[in-house]
N, C-alpha and C positions, 0 to 999 in steps of 0.2 A: 767544251763550253756548249751549253744548251740555251738556245734562244726560245723565249716564251712570249707569246703575244695573245692578249685577251681582246675580245670584241663582243659586241652585242648589247652593251649597256644603253640606257636611254631613260626617257621620262615616261612613266606609266601611271594610270590612276589606280587607287587602291582596289584590290580584287582582280587586277589584271595579271598578265603573264609576260615574262621575258625569258629568252634563252641566251645564255652567255656561252661563248666559245673560247677555248684555250688551245692554241696551236703551239706545239713544241717541236723543235728540231731534233735530229738524232735518228739513228737507224734502229734503235731498240726501244721505241716508244711503248711497245706492248709490255715491256718489263718495268716501266716507270710506275711509281706511285704519283698520283696527281691529287692535289688538294685545292680547295677554294677557301679563301679567307675574305673578310671584309673589315673595313675601317670606316666608322661613322665619324663625323666631325667631333673633335674633342674627346674621342675614345680610342682605346688601344685596338690594334688589329685582333680580330677574333676568328676562330675556326668556324667554318660553315659545313664543309663536307670533304670527304676523302674517298678516293677509289684506288684500291691496290691492284696489282697486276693480275692477281688470281680471281678478281671479280668481287672481292669483298668491299663493301662500302660502309661508311659511317657518317652520321650526321649530328650536328648540334641539335640539342633539344628544341631550340627556338624555330628550327626549320623542318623538323621531321613531319612527314605527311604533306608538305607543301613543295619542297625542293627535291629534285632528283639529279644525281650526278651520273653521267654515263660517258662512254668513250667509244671512239671509232679508231681502232689501232691502225687500220689501213690508211687513214687520213692523218695520223699523228695528232688527233684532236680529241679533247675532252669537252664535255658540255655540262652546263648547270641549267636545268629547266626549273624555272621559278614560277610557281602558280600561287594564286590567292595572296598576292603581294600586299604588304602592309606598309604604312608610312615608316615604321621602325626598321624596315628592311633597307631604307635609304643609306647608301654607303658607297665607297669605292671598293669594288670587288677585285681581288687579286688571285691569280692562279700561281701555284707552285708545283714544279715538276721535279721529282727526285729519281734519278736513274737507279735501276736495280743494283743492289750490292753497295750502295753508297749512302752517306748521310748528308749529301750536298743537295740543298734545295736551290732551284733556279726560279727566279721570280719574274713575272711580267710587270708591265708598267701600270696596270690597273685599268678598270673601266667603270665609269660612274653609273650608278643606278639610283634614280630618284623616283620615289613613289609619292604621289600627291593624294591628299585626303579628299 
């Protein structure tokens, strides 16, 4: 069982920045794929960004050039740096960690991001 805990959400004005953190348990974090998703009120959960263990990253078109996913394997933590935030980025942000060699995603409880106009 992998425990995942997100943090770093909050209220920010449009154009501002936030950095979310995703801490995951386990001794092989370096082999995990880590992804961020978000869910706005009344909408389905949507993909934001993913980081694979080999360093490859992928982003949703809506956040390319503004958001950056990174990871510190020594700290078992992944990050989502969010710049140039827009009101439409308002959502609960979830982190999912997938141990290498599995198809099992472990989810955190989410962290609220609110961007005011």
